[in-house]
C-alpha positions in Angstrom: -29.1 -198.1 -198.7 -27.7 -196.8 -195.5 -30.1 -197.1 -192.6 -28.8 -193.8 -191.1 -30.1 -191.8 -194.1 -33.3 -189.7 -193.6 -36.4 -191.5 -194.8 -39.7 -190.3 -196.2 -42.9 -192.3 -196.0 -45.3 -192.4 -199.0 -48.5 -194.3 -199.5 -49.6 -195.6 -202.9 -52.8 -197.0 -204.0 -52.2 -200.7 -204.4 -53.2 -200.5 -208.0 -50.6 -197.8 -208.6 -47.9 -199.9 -206.9 -48.9 -202.9 -209.1 -48.7 -200.9 -212.3 -45.4 -199.3 -211.4 -43.8 -202.5 -210.3 -45.0 -204.3 -213.4 -43.6 -201.6 -215.6 -40.3 -201.3 -213.8 -39.8 -205.1 -214.1 -40.6 -205.1 -217.8 -38.7 -201.9 -218.9 -35.1 -201.9 -219.9 -33.8 -199.5 -217.2 -30.9 -198.6 -219.5 -33.3 -197.2 -222.0 -35.2 -195.0 -219.6 -34.0 -191.4 -220.2 -32.1 -190.1 -217.2 -30.0 -187.0 -216.5 -28.0 -188.4 -213.6 -27.0 -191.9 -212.5 -28.8 -191.4 -209.2 -32.2 -191.4 -211.1 -31.5 -195.0 -212.3 -30.5 -196.0 -208.8 -33.6 -194.5 -207.3 -35.8 -196.5 -209.7 -33.8 -199.7 -208.8 -34.3 -198.9 -205.1 -38.0 -198.5 -205.7 -38.4 -201.8 -207.4 -36.4 -203.5 -204.7 -38.6 -202.1 -202.0 -41.8 -203.0 -203.8 -40.5 -206.5 -204.4 -39.3 -207.2 -200.9 -41.5 -205.1 -198.6 -44.9 -205.7 -200.2 -46.8 -208.6 -201.7 -46.8 -206.9 -205.1 -44.3 -209.2 -206.7 -46.7 -212.1 -206.5 -49.6 -210.6 -208.4 -51.2 -212.4 -211.3 -51.7 -211.2 -214.8 -55.4 -210.7 -214.0 -54.5 -208.5 -211.0 -52.2 -206.5 -213.2 -54.9 -206.0 -215.8 -57.4 -205.0 -213.1 -54.9 -202.5 -211.6 -54.3 -201.0 -215.0 -58.0 -200.5 -215.4 -58.4 -198.9 -212.0 -55.4 -196.5 -212.5 -56.5 -195.5 -216.0 -60.1 -195.0 -215.2 -61.3 -191.4 -215.5 -57.9 -190.2 -216.8 -59.5 -188.2 -219.5 -56.7 -189.0 -222.1 
């Protein structure tokens, strides 16, 4: 990604980041429904940033399960 492009800052709960990263690493990105190739690239960029700019990539199965529990708590569905 070009450093000169405008950026946006977002903050995620750690549990959300863990769940998203785990899902993105396990899903076949070619099977995710997209309407434009940029959507696939944006998902790939997200996984790269989570992998290289956080400590999320090193979480354990126990931490993933705990994060799933935290995220799904009080969902109501």
